[in-house]
C-alpha positions in Angstrom: -105.0 10.5 -25.3 -107.0 8.2 -27.6 -110.0 9.8 -29.3 -113.0 7.9 -30.4 -114.7 8.4 -33.7 -117.4 11.1 -33.6 -121.0 10.0 -33.3 -123.9 11.8 -34.9 -125.0 14.9 -33.2 -126.8 14.1 -30.0 -128.4 17.6 -29.4 -129.2 20.0 -32.2 -129.0 23.8 -32.1 -131.7 25.2 -34.3 -132.4 28.8 -35.5 -130.0 28.8 -38.4 -130.5 27.5 -42.0 -128.7 24.3 -41.0 -128.8 22.3 -37.8 -125.6 22.4 -35.8 -124.7 19.2 -33.8 -124.2 20.0 -30.1 -122.5 17.8 -27.5 -124.6 16.3 -24.7 -123.5 17.4 -21.3 -123.0 14.5 -18.9 -122.3 14.7 -15.2 -120.5 11.6 -13.9 -120.5 11.1 -10.1 -118.5 8.6 -8.1 -117.5 8.2 -4.5 -113.7 8.7 -5.1 -111.1 7.9 -7.7 -108.8 4.9 -7.4 -106.8 2.5 -9.6 -109.5 -0.2 -9.4 -111.5 -1.4 -12.3 -114.7 0.7 -12.2 -112.8 3.9 -11.4 -110.3 3.2 -14.2 -113.0 2.6 -16.7 -114.7 5.8 -15.8 -111.5 7.8 -16.1 -110.8 6.1 -19.5 -114.2 7.1 -20.7 -113.9 10.7 -19.6 -110.4 11.0 -21.1 -111.0 9.3 -24.3 -114.6 10.1 -25.4 -115.0 12.4 -28.4 -116.0 15.8 -26.9 -117.6 16.8 -30.1 -120.4 14.4 -29.1 -120.1 14.4 -25.3 -119.1 17.2 -22.9 -118.1 15.4 -19.6 -118.2 16.8 -16.1 -117.0 14.9 -13.0 -118.3 15.1 -9.4 -116.4 13.2 -6.7 -118.5 12.7 -3.6 -115.5 12.6 -1.3 -112.2 12.4 -3.1 -110.2 14.3 -0.4 -107.4 11.7 -0.3 -104.2 12.1 -2.3 -104.7 9.2 -4.6 -108.2 10.4 -5.7 -107.0 14.0 -6.2 -104.0 12.9 -8.2 -106.2 10.9 -10.6 -108.6 13.8 -11.3 -108.8 14.3 -15.1 -107.5 17.5 -16.7 -109.9 17.6 -19.6 -113.1 18.4 -17.9 -114.5 20.4 -14.9 -114.2 18.5 -11.6 -116.3 19.2 -8.5 -115.0 17.6 -5.3 -117.7 17.7 -2.6 -115.8 16.3 0.4 -118.7 14.2 1.7 -117.5 11.3 3.8 -120.9 10.5 5.4 -124.4 11.1 3.9 -125.9 12.0 7.3 -123.8 15.0 8.0 -123.8 18.8 7.8 -121.2 18.6 5.1 -123.6 16.5 3.0 -126.3 19.2 3.4 -124.0 21.9 2.1 -122.8 19.6 -0.7 -126.4 19.0 -1.8 -126.9 22.7 -2.5 -123.5 22.9 -4.2 -124.3 19.9 -6.3 -127.7 21.2 -7.5 -126.1 24.5 -8.4 -123.4 22.7 -10.3 -125.9 20.8 -12.4 -127.9 23.8 -13.2 -125.0 26.1 -14.0 -123.5 23.6 -16.4 -127.0 22.8 -18.0 -126.5 19.1 -17.5 -128.5 16.8 -19.8 -127.8 13.5 -18.1 -126.5 12.2 -14.8 -124.5 9.0 -14.6 -123.9 7.7 -11.1 -121.4 5.1 -9.9 -121.5 3.2 -6.5 -124.1 3.2 -3.8 -123.4 6.4 -1.8 -123.1 8.5 -5.0 -126.3 7.1 -6.3 -128.2 7.7 -3.0 -126.9 11.2 -2.9 -127.2 12.3 -6.5 -130.3 10.7 -8.0 -133.0 12.4 -5.9 -131.1 15.7 -6.1 -130.6 15.5 -9.8 -134.3 15.0 -10.3 -135.0 18.0 -8.0 -132.6 20.0 -10.2 -134.7 19.1 -13.3 -132.4 16.5 -14.8 -134.7 14.3 -17.0 -132.2 11.6 -17.8 -130.6 9.6 -15.0 -128.3 6.6 -15.5 -126.9 4.3 -12.8 -123.9 2.1 -13.3 -123.6 -1.4 -11.6 -120.7 -3.4 -12.9 -120.4 -5.9 -10.1 -122.8 -8.7 -9.5 -124.0 -7.3 -6.1 -122.9 -10.4 -4.2 -122.2 -8.2 -1.1 -125.4 -6.1 -1.1 -127.4 -6.2 2.1 -131.2 -6.5 2.2 -131.3 -2.8 3.2 -129.3 -1.7 0.1 -131.4 -3.9 -2.2 -134.5 -2.1 -0.7 -133.0 1.3 -1.2 -132.0 0.6 -4.8 -135.5 -0.5 -5.5 -136.7 2.9 -4.1 -134.3 4.7 -6.5 -135.2 2.5 -9.4 -138.3 4.4 -10.6 -136.2 7.6 -11.0 -133.5 5.9 -13.1 -134.0 5.7 -16.9 -131.4 3.0 -17.5 -129.0 0.9 -15.4 -125.8 0.2 -17.1 -123.8 -3.0 -16.5 -120.8 -4.4 -18.4 -121.8 -8.1 -18.7 -124.7 -10.5 -19.2 -124.1 -11.8 -15.7 -124.5 -8.3 -14.4 -127.7 -7.9 -16.2 -129.1 -11.1 -14.8 -128.1 -10.1 -11.3 -130.0 -6.8 -11.6 -133.1 -8.6 -12.9 -133.0 -11.2 -10.1 -131.7 -9.1 -7.2 -133.5 -5.8 -7.8 -136.4 -6.8 -10.1 -135.3 -4.3 -12.8 -137.1 -5.0 -16.1 -134.9 -6.1 -19.0 -135.7 -3.1 -21.1 -134.3 -0.8 -18.4 -130.9 -2.5 -18.4 -128.2 -1.8 -20.9 -125.0 -3.8 -21.3 -122.0 -1.7 -22.3 -118.8 -3.7 -22.2 -115.5 -2.4 -21.0 -112.5 -1.4 -23.2 -108.8 -1.4 -22.7 -106.0 1.0 -24.0 -104.2 -1.3 -26.4 -101.4 1.1 -27.0 -100.4 0.9 -23.4 -99.6 -2.8 -23.8 -98.1 -2.7 -27.3 -94.5 -3.3 -26.1 -95.6 -6.1 -23.8 -97.4 -8.1 -26.5 -94.2 -8.3 -28.5 -92.7 -10.4 -25.8 -94.4 -13.8 -25.9 -94.9 -16.0 -22.8 -92.2 -18.5 -22.0 -89.7 -16.5 -24.1 -87.0 -17.2 -21.4 -85.2 -20.3 -20.2 -86.2 -19.9 -16.5 -89.0 -21.5 -14.6 -92.6 -20.5 -15.2 -93.7 -17.2 -13.7 -97.4 -16.9 -12.8 -99.0 -13.5 -12.3 -102.3 -12.3 -10.8 -103.7 -8.7 -10.6 -106.4 -8.4 -7.9 -107.4 -6.7 -4.8 -106.8 -8.9 -1.7 -110.4 -9.6 -0.9 -112.1 -13.0 -0.3 -114.1 -12.8 -3.6 -110.8 -12.7 -5.6 -109.9 -16.2 -4.3 -106.2 -15.6 -3.8 -106.2 -18.2 -1.1 -107.5 -20.6 -3.8 -104.5 -19.7 -6.0 -102.2 -20.3 -3.1 -103.6 -23.7 -2.5 -103.3 -24.4 -6.2 -99.7 -23.4 -6.1 -99.0 -25.9 -3.3 -100.3 -28.7 -5.4 -98.1 -27.6 -8.3 -94.9 -27.6 -6.4 -94.0 -31.2 -7.1 -94.5 -30.9 -10.8 -92.9 -27.4 -11.2 -90.6 -26.9 -8.1 -89.1 -23.6 -9.4 -92.5 -22.0 -10.4 -93.2 -18.7 -8.8 -96.4 -16.7 -8.3 -96.6 -12.9 -8.1 -99.7 -11.1 -6.9 -100.1 -7.4 -7.7 -102.6 -5.8 -5.5 -103.4 -5.0 -1.9 -106.4 -5.2 0.4 -107.9 -6.2 3.7 -107.0 -9.9 3.3 -103.3 -9.3 3.1 -102.4 -10.4 6.6 -104.5 -13.5 6.4 -102.9 -14.5 3.0 -99.4 -13.9 4.4 -100.1 -16.3 7.2 -101.4 -18.9 4.7 -98.3 -18.6 2.7 -96.1 -19.2 5.7 -98.2 -22.1 6.9 -98.0 -23.6 3.4 -94.2 -23.2 3.3 -94.5 -21.1 0.1 -92.5 -18.0 1.3 -90.1 -18.3 -1.6 -92.8 -19.2 -4.1 -95.7 -16.9 -3.6 -95.0 -13.1 -3.4 -97.5 -10.5 -2.5 -96.2 -7.4 -4.2 -98.8 -4.9 -2.9 -100.0 -2.1 -5.2 -98.2 -2.1 -8.6 -98.5 1.1 -10.6 -96.9 -0.1 -13.8 -99.2 -3.0 -14.8 -97.7 -3.4 -18.4 -94.3 -3.9 -16.9 -95.6 -6.4 -14.4 -97.5 -8.4 -17.1 -94.4 -8.4 -19.2 -92.5 -10.1 -16.3 -94.9 -13.1 -16.2 -95.9 -16.0 -18.5 -99.4 -16.9 -17.3 -102.0 -14.6 -15.8 -104.5 -16.2 -13.5 -107.8 -14.7 -12.5 -109.1 -17.1 -9.8 -112.2 -15.0 -8.7 -115.4 -16.4 -7.2 -117.3 -13.5 -8.8 -116.6 -11.0 -11.6 -118.5 -8.6 -13.9 -116.3 -7.8 -16.8 -112.8 -7.9 -15.4 -110.4 -5.0 -16.2 -107.5 -7.2 -15.2 -108.5 -9.9 -17.6 -108.8 -7.4 -20.5 -105.3 -6.0 -19.7 -103.9 -9.6 -19.7 -105.4 -10.1 -23.1 -104.0 -6.8 -24.4 -100.6 -7.8 -23.1 -100.8 -11.2 -24.9 -100.3 -13.3 -21.8 -101.4 -16.9 -21.5 -104.5 -16.9 -19.3 -106.3 -19.1 -16.8 -109.6 -17.7 -15.6 -112.5 -19.0 -13.6 -116.0 -19.6 -15.2 -117.7 -16.6 -13.5 -119.2 -13.4 -14.8 -118.0 -12.3 -18.3 -114.8 -14.4 -18.1 -116.1 -17.2 -20.4 -117.3 -14.6 -22.9 -113.9 -12.9 -23.0 -111.8 -16.1 -23.0 -113.0 -18.8 -25.2 -111.9 -22.0 -23.6 -109.2 -23.8 -25.6 -108.9 -20.8 -28.0 -107.9 -17.7 -26.1 -106.9 -19.5 -22.8 -108.2 -21.9 -20.2 -111.5 -21.5 -18.3 -111.6 -23.4 -15.0 -113.7 -23.6 -11.9 -112.7 -21.7 -8.7 -111.6 -24.9 -6.9 -107.8 -25.0 -6.3 -107.5 -28.4 -8.1 -109.1 -27.0 -11.3 -106.9 -23.8 -11.2 -103.8 -26.0 -10.7 -104.7 -28.2 -13.7 -105.2 -25.1 -15.9 -101.8 -23.7 -14.9 -100.0 -27.0 -15.2 -101.4 -27.6 -18.8 -100.0 -24.2 -20.0 -96.7 -24.7 -18.2 -96.3 -28.1 -19.8 -97.2 -26.9 -23.3 -95.6 -23.4 -23.8 -96.3 -23.5 -27.6 -100.0 -23.9 -26.8 -99.8 -21.1 -24.3 -98.3 -18.8 -26.8 -101.1 -19.6 -29.3 -103.7 -18.7 -26.7 -101.9 -15.5 -25.9 -101.9 -14.4 -29.5 -105.5 -15.3 -30.0 -106.5 -13.3 -26.8 -104.6 -10.2 -28.1 -106.4 -10.4 -31.5 -109.8 -10.8 -29.8 -109.4 -7.8 -27.5 -108.0 -5.7 -30.4 -111.1 -6.5 -32.5 -113.9 -6.2 -29.8 -112.6 -4.6 -26.6 -110.5 -1.6 -27.5 -111.0 1.7 -25.7 -112.2 3.2 -29.0 -114.9 0.5 -29.3 -116.0 1.1 -25.7 -116.4 4.9 -26.4 -118.4 4.3 -29.5 -120.8 2.1 -27.5 -121.3 4.8 -25.0 -121.7 7.6 -27.6 -124.4 5.5 -29.4 -126.1 4.8 -26.0 -126.2 8.6 -25.2 -127.5 9.3 -28.7 -130.4 6.8 -28.1 -131.3 8.0 -24.6 -131.3 11.6 -25.6 -133.7 10.9 -28.4 -135.7 8.7 -26.0 -135.2 5.7 -28.3 -134.8 2.5 -26.2 -134.7 4.4 -22.9 -137.2 4.2 -20.1 -138.9 7.4 -19.1 -139.2 8.0 -15.4 -142.6 8.4 -14.0 -143.8 12.0 -13.7 -146.6 13.0 -11.3 -147.5 16.1 -9.3 -146.2 14.5 -6.1 -142.9 13.5 -7.5 -140.8 16.6 -6.5 -142.1 16.4 -2.9 -141.3 12.7 -2.8 -137.8 13.4 -4.1 -137.3 16.2 -1.6 -138.4 13.9 1.2 -136.1 11.1 0.1 -133.2 13.5 -0.3 -133.8 14.8 3.2 -133.7 11.3 4.6 -130.5 10.6 2.8 -128.9 13.8 4.1 -130.0 13.3 7.7 -128.6 9.7 7.7 -131.9 7.9 8.2 -130.8 5.2 5.8 -127.4 4.6 7.4 
């Protein structure tokens, strides 16, 4: 387990001749645990943050499935609530249990991930007397319905700060939910460099065989795997032995399998399903492609950089910030023709591809390590606990009744 450098004391215990730094107690809440980007970043934060500065607690709103249970961290208390639907008797029981958990652990700050967890926890945390509430939104909200946007605006006055991991995420929050700039904090992701140390010693195109293209993504339309398949079709004449390997699963799998068959690419494009050993997968490919239509700060892209792979990524979200075009890799548009040109250029110039890969590794090592990410969070917690740079939620005599009414609506399913 990597450990971040200690921050200055966030809370101070007085009554002795010298102040004693005390860790701030933070309750993280998320719907369930998975191997996806946001969940992985949360687990990395809990497992790696310096507990001399931060004492983490984890609440999982549902988490009853085997994958979520297996991923529960061992270094902090975990409360699994088993709530699958907000408008249920189970949710009412869980609400009481959650408030008791917050009070018994003397929680200083709540940090909520995803919509259901935010709807459930934020009013209840305020009822429990939690004065500092943080919400995390790392995607760009492209899928939010008008109802969800409205509900998030209702929650907004009770949230001190909304965290996002990219400038694009910040702009989406300002435009989509009218959140003022001073109530948004960008905290960029980090990656475990040690996990990819063996991979980065094997440069791209270090073999005599045909180019191997890799992609790590959930099989959903926003990830544009169909665009990658169409790009592969146009590359076939120039690189007939090229192969494409997609690590990930999702609801679009059947549709993509049919597209592969219609395109005659059964021996070229391989959908591998969920891959648990990502370093090993990345070591097996020369070029990593991220063809997404929308991204925040991509965990998959950071891992490709850490593995020192040649990279082709689309010009969405934080991708152009992570990958400087012509220095760390190639930035293209999401159209198949543009993706194909980026891949073809690296396949035709392996020396250039290796230079990009080395530059990407050096960049992630300098700016996007897990230690750097933890330091950013510790500094953020230090500021918000001292009320420096944080937005104080509005207090008024009617607030608790309003929170109670809202929590009751959530629990009875009136927002479903």
